[in-house]
C-alpha positions in Angstrom: -19.9 -5.7 21.0 -16.3 -5.3 20.1 -14.7 -5.8 16.8 -13.2 -9.2 16.6 -9.8 -8.9 14.9 -6.6 -10.8 14.5 -3.0 -9.6 14.4 -1.3 -10.3 11.1 1.7 -12.1 12.6 1.7 -15.9 12.5 2.2 -17.6 15.9 4.4 -20.7 16.5 1.6 -23.0 17.7 0.3 -25.7 15.4 -3.2 -25.5 14.0 -5.8 -28.1 14.7 -6.1 -29.3 11.1 -8.9 -27.8 9.1 -11.5 -27.9 11.8 -14.1 -25.3 11.5 -15.0 -22.8 14.3 -18.5 -24.1 14.8 -17.4 -27.7 15.0 -14.7 -26.8 17.6 -17.2 -24.9 19.8 -19.7 -27.7 19.6 -17.1 -30.3 20.5 -16.1 -28.4 23.6 -19.7 -27.7 24.6 -19.2 -23.9 24.4 -22.4 -23.7 22.3 -25.1 -26.3 21.5 -26.4 -27.5 18.1 -29.5 -25.2 18.3 -27.3 -22.1 19.0 -25.0 -23.0 16.1 -27.9 -23.5 13.7 -29.5 -20.2 14.8 -26.1 -18.4 14.3 -25.6 -19.9 10.9 -29.0 -18.7 9.8 -28.3 -15.2 11.1 -24.9 -15.3 9.5 -26.5 -16.0 6.1 -28.8 -13.0 6.5 -26.1 -10.6 7.6 -23.1 -12.0 5.6 -21.0 -11.5 8.7 -18.5 -13.8 10.4 -19.6 -16.7 12.5 -17.7 -15.5 15.5 -19.2 -12.1 15.4 -22.6 -13.5 14.9 -22.2 -15.8 18.0 -21.0 -12.9 20.1 -23.8 -10.6 18.8 -26.4 -13.2 19.7 -25.0 -13.5 23.2 -24.1 -17.2 22.8 -20.4 -16.6 23.6 -18.3 -13.7 24.8 -15.4 -12.5 22.6 -13.0 -13.4 25.5 -14.3 -17.0 25.4 -14.2 -17.1 21.6 -10.6 -15.8 21.4 -8.6 -19.1 21.8 -10.9 -20.8 19.3 -10.3 -18.1 16.7 -6.5 -18.3 17.4 -6.7 -22.1 16.9 -8.7 -22.0 13.7 -7.0 -19.0 12.1 -3.4 -19.5 13.4 -3.3 -15.8 14.3 -3.3 -14.3 17.8 -6.6 -12.6 18.8 -7.1 -9.1 20.0 -10.4 -7.4 20.9 -9.9 -3.9 19.6 -12.8 -2.6 21.7 -10.5 -3.2 24.7 -7.3 -1.9 23.1 -5.8 1.5 22.9 -5.3 2.5 19.2 -2.6 4.9 18.2 -4.6 7.0 15.7 -1.5 8.5 14.1 -0.3 5.0 13.4 -3.7 3.9 12.2 -3.6 6.7 9.6 -0.5 5.2 8.0 -2.7 2.7 6.1 -4.5 4.7 3.4 -8.2 5.0 4.3 -9.5 3.4 1.0 -7.3 0.4 1.5 -8.2 0.1 5.3 -11.9 0.3 4.5 -11.7 -2.2 1.6 -9.6 -4.8 3.5 -11.0 -3.9 7.0 -7.5 -3.3 8.3 -6.3 -1.1 11.2 -2.7 -0.5 12.3 -3.2 -0.3 16.1 0.2 -0.6 17.8 3.9 -0.6 17.1 6.6 -2.6 18.8 10.2 -3.5 18.2 8.8 -6.4 16.1 7.1 -3.9 13.7 3.6 -2.5 13.2 0.7 -4.6 14.4 -2.2 -4.6 11.9 -5.6 -6.1 12.7 -8.1 -7.7 10.4 -11.3 -9.6 10.9 -10.9 -13.4 11.2 -10.9 -15.3 8.0 -13.1 -18.0 9.4 -16.4 -17.0 7.8 -17.1 -20.5 6.6 -20.0 -22.2 8.3 -19.5 -24.6 11.2 
């Protein structure tokens, strides 16, 4: 399972209100109610993120989850497991800070340094 992360640059699209990830996935029939309840129970035990839990249980792929995370968080999605990380750039964030905040600088462009973090949608359904 890849690390589900988001780039720290806001995107110009509008958010879908304050809708929760689980509600959106249910509404679009990506998962069913039983899968959501199972994932929420698992999430409580692991204190992880709902998206990571759903992927870990095999209920949804990270690729299928990506647009939903973007819509809920307002940040573009990147699966770091499928990305090349510039290790020299990654070391520009002090390790204690990177570990505490779960940050990784993974690429640079003319827009600046792209930093990834876990999605902030840990709230249940």
